[in-house]
C-alpha positions in Angstrom: -34.3 -9.6 -204.9 -35.1 -13.2 -203.6 -37.2 -13.8 -206.7 -34.4 -12.6 -209.0 -31.8 -15.1 -207.4 -34.5 -17.9 -207.7 -35.4 -18.3 -204.1 -39.2 -18.4 -203.3 -40.5 -17.4 -199.9 -42.5 -19.9 -197.8 -46.0 -19.1 -196.7 -44.6 -18.6 -193.2 -42.1 -16.2 -194.5 -44.6 -14.2 -196.5 -46.9 -13.8 -193.5 -44.0 -12.8 -191.4 -43.0 -10.0 -193.8 -46.4 -8.8 -194.2 -46.9 -8.6 -190.5 -43.8 -6.8 -190.2 -44.8 -4.2 -192.9 -48.1 -3.6 -191.2 -46.7 -3.0 -188.0 -44.3 -0.4 -189.5 -47.3 1.3 -191.4 -49.2 1.5 -188.1 -46.1 3.1 -186.3 -46.0 5.7 -189.1 -49.6 6.4 -188.9 -49.2 7.0 -185.2 -46.4 9.3 -185.7 -48.3 11.3 -188.3 -51.3 11.4 -186.2 -49.4 12.7 -183.1 -47.9 15.4 -185.5 -51.3 16.4 -186.6 -52.7 16.5 -183.1 -49.7 18.9 -182.2 -50.5 21.1 -185.1 -54.1 21.3 -184.2 -53.4 22.6 -180.8 -51.1 25.0 -182.3 -53.7 26.3 -184.9 -56.2 26.7 -182.0 -53.9 28.9 -180.2 -53.3 31.0 -183.2 -57.0 31.2 -183.9 -57.4 32.6 -180.3 -54.5 34.8 -180.8 -55.8 36.4 -184.1 -59.2 36.7 -182.8 -57.9 38.8 -179.9 -56.2 41.0 -182.4 -59.3 41.4 -184.6 -57.8 39.6 -187.6 -61.0 38.0 -188.7 -59.8 36.9 -192.3 -56.8 35.1 -190.8 -58.9 33.3 -188.2 -61.3 32.1 -191.0 -58.3 30.7 -193.0 -56.9 29.0 -189.8 -60.4 27.8 -189.0 -60.4 25.9 -192.3 -57.0 24.6 -191.8 -58.0 23.3 -188.4 -61.0 21.4 -190.0 -58.7 19.9 -192.6 -56.3 19.0 -189.9 -59.0 17.2 -187.7 -60.3 15.3 -190.9 -56.9 14.0 -191.6 -56.4 13.0 -188.0 -59.7 11.0 -188.1 -58.5 9.5 -191.6 -55.4 8.2 -190.0 -57.2 6.7 -187.1 -59.4 4.9 -189.5 -56.5 3.8 -191.5 -54.9 2.3 -188.4 -58.0 0.6 -187.4 -58.2 -1.1 -190.9 -54.6 -2.1 -190.7 -55.1 -3.6 -187.3 -57.9 -5.6 -188.7 -55.7 -6.8 -191.5 -52.9 -7.6 -189.1 -55.3 -9.7 -186.8 -56.4 -11.6 -189.9 -52.7 -12.4 -190.8 -52.2 -13.6 -187.2 -55.2 -15.7 -187.6 -54.0 -17.0 -190.6 -50.5 -17.8 -189.0 -52.2 -19.6 -186.1 -54.3 -21.7 -188.7 -51.2 -22.5 -190.6 -49.2 -23.6 -187.5 -52.2 -25.7 -186.3 -52.4 -27.2 -189.7 -48.7 -28.1 -189.8 -48.8 -29.6 -186.3 -51.9 -31.7 -187.1 -50.1 -32.8 -190.4 -46.9 -34.1 -188.3 -49.2 -35.8 -185.8 -51.1 -37.5 -188.6 -48.0 -38.8 -190.2 -46.7 -40.0 -186.7 -49.9 -41.9 -186.0 -49.7 -43.5 -189.5 -46.2 -44.6 -189.0 -47.1 -46.0 -185.6 -50.1 -47.9 -187.1 -48.0 -49.4 -189.8 -45.4 -50.5 -187.3 -47.9 -52.1 -185.0 -48.3 -55.7 -185.7 -51.5 -57.1 -183.7 -50.6 -60.8 -184.2 -47.2 -60.3 -182.9 -48.4 -58.3 -179.9 -50.8 -61.2 -179.1 -48.1 -63.7 -179.5 -46.0 -61.6 -177.2 -48.7 -61.5 -174.7 -49.3 -65.2 -174.7 -45.7 -65.8 -174.3 -45.7 -63.5 -171.4 -48.5 -65.3 -169.6 -46.8 -68.6 -170.2 -43.4 -67.3 -168.7 -45.3 -66.0 -165.8 -46.9 -69.1 -165.1 -43.7 -70.9 -165.2 -42.3 -68.4 -162.8 -45.1 -68.9 -160.4 -44.5 -72.6 -160.6 -40.9 -72.6 -160.1 -41.3 -70.3 -157.2 -43.8 -72.6 -155.6 -41.4 -75.5 -155.9 -38.6 -73.4 -154.4 -40.6 -72.5 -151.4 -41.5 -76.1 -150.8 -37.9 -77.1 -151.0 -37.0 -74.3 -148.6 -39.6 -75.5 -146.2 -38.5 -79.2 -146.6 -34.7 -78.1 -146.0 -35.6 -75.9 -142.9 -37.5 -78.7 -141.3 -41.0 -76.7 -141.0 -42.8 -80.0 -140.3 -41.0 -80.5 -137.1 -41.8 -77.1 -135.9 -45.6 -77.6 -136.8 -45.4 -80.9 -134.7 -43.7 -79.1 -131.7 -46.2 -76.2 -132.0 -49.1 -78.8 -131.7 -47.5 -80.4 -128.8 -47.2 -77.1 -127.0 -50.8 -76.1 -127.9 -52.2 -79.4 -126.4 -50.0 -78.9 -123.4 -51.3 -75.4 -122.7 -54.9 -76.8 -123.2 -54.4 -79.7 -120.9 -53.2 -77.2 -118.1 -56.1 -74.8 -118.9 -58.4 -77.9 -118.6 -56.8 -78.6 -115.2 -57.2 -75.2 -114.0 -60.9 -75.0 -115.2 -61.6 -78.3 -113.5 -60.2 -77.0 -110.2 -62.2 -73.9 -110.3 -65.4 -75.8 -111.2 -65.0 -77.9 -108.1 -65.3 -74.7 -106.0 -67.8 -72.8 -108.1 -70.9 -73.4 -105.8 -70.4 -74.0 -102.2 -74.2 -75.0 -102.1 -73.3 -78.4 -103.6 -71.5 -79.4 -100.2 -73.6 -81.0 -97.4 -75.5 -78.5 -95.4 -74.4 -77.8 -91.8 -76.4 -79.3 -88.8 -77.8 -76.1 -88.1 -79.4 -75.6 -91.5 -81.0 -79.3 -91.7 -84.5 -77.7 -91.9 -83.5 -75.8 -95.2 -84.2 -77.3 -98.7 -81.0 -77.9 -100.5 -80.3 -76.2 -103.7 -80.6 -78.6 -106.6 -77.1 -79.4 -108.4 -78.5 -80.0 -111.9 -77.7 -76.8 -113.7 -74.2 -76.7 -112.3 -73.5 -80.3 -113.4 -74.7 -79.3 -117.0 -72.3 -76.5 -117.1 -69.4 -78.9 -116.1 -70.5 -81.2 -118.8 -70.5 -78.4 -121.4 -67.0 -77.1 -120.3 -65.7 -80.8 -120.4 -67.0 -81.2 -124.0 -65.3 -77.8 -125.1 -61.9 -79.0 -123.6 -62.3 -82.2 -125.4 -63.0 -80.4 -128.7 -59.9 -78.2 -128.3 -57.7 -81.1 -127.6 -58.9 -83.0 -130.7 -58.2 -80.0 -133.1 
């Protein structure tokens, strides 16, 4: 009917209709096979019944009917297998067609994006971005310097240096007081120890000189 009205089916519609027809054919074959299997059971029961009654002629006729029924069942099963194979091919065709359509759309999109992509313009944009970034960094640095000058950070730095020097001076005084009492052997020995040899004071003097040099270096920093 669609051909009479001038409407042509698309490949997708044709594949869909063929797949629907194949599924219907397989359902019909299953229905016929089920009926034949029921008939086979009935014929077997009749053969047993006639054999008990001694009706051998009827048994032979029904045996031939049973053979034809079983052959028909085999044919139906073979037909269903063939239809399933065709249905699988149609499904594969549908999948390949869908993949082809998807790749076609992706190719079109990629071609459109490549046409719209202007490399010189992108390079120009990147150069302008780098330029603006550098300008922003320079302005930020200038703002930081202005804020530091406005808040008086130089005075804070001078005050901090003064406090550090004061602490180092106090620390030097404390270390000097401790060094004077480090080794009591530097003092004059008692009258009862006149015969003992006094301990040389050379190493302690070297230690005092080293500490004094370190303190002087800290004050100069």
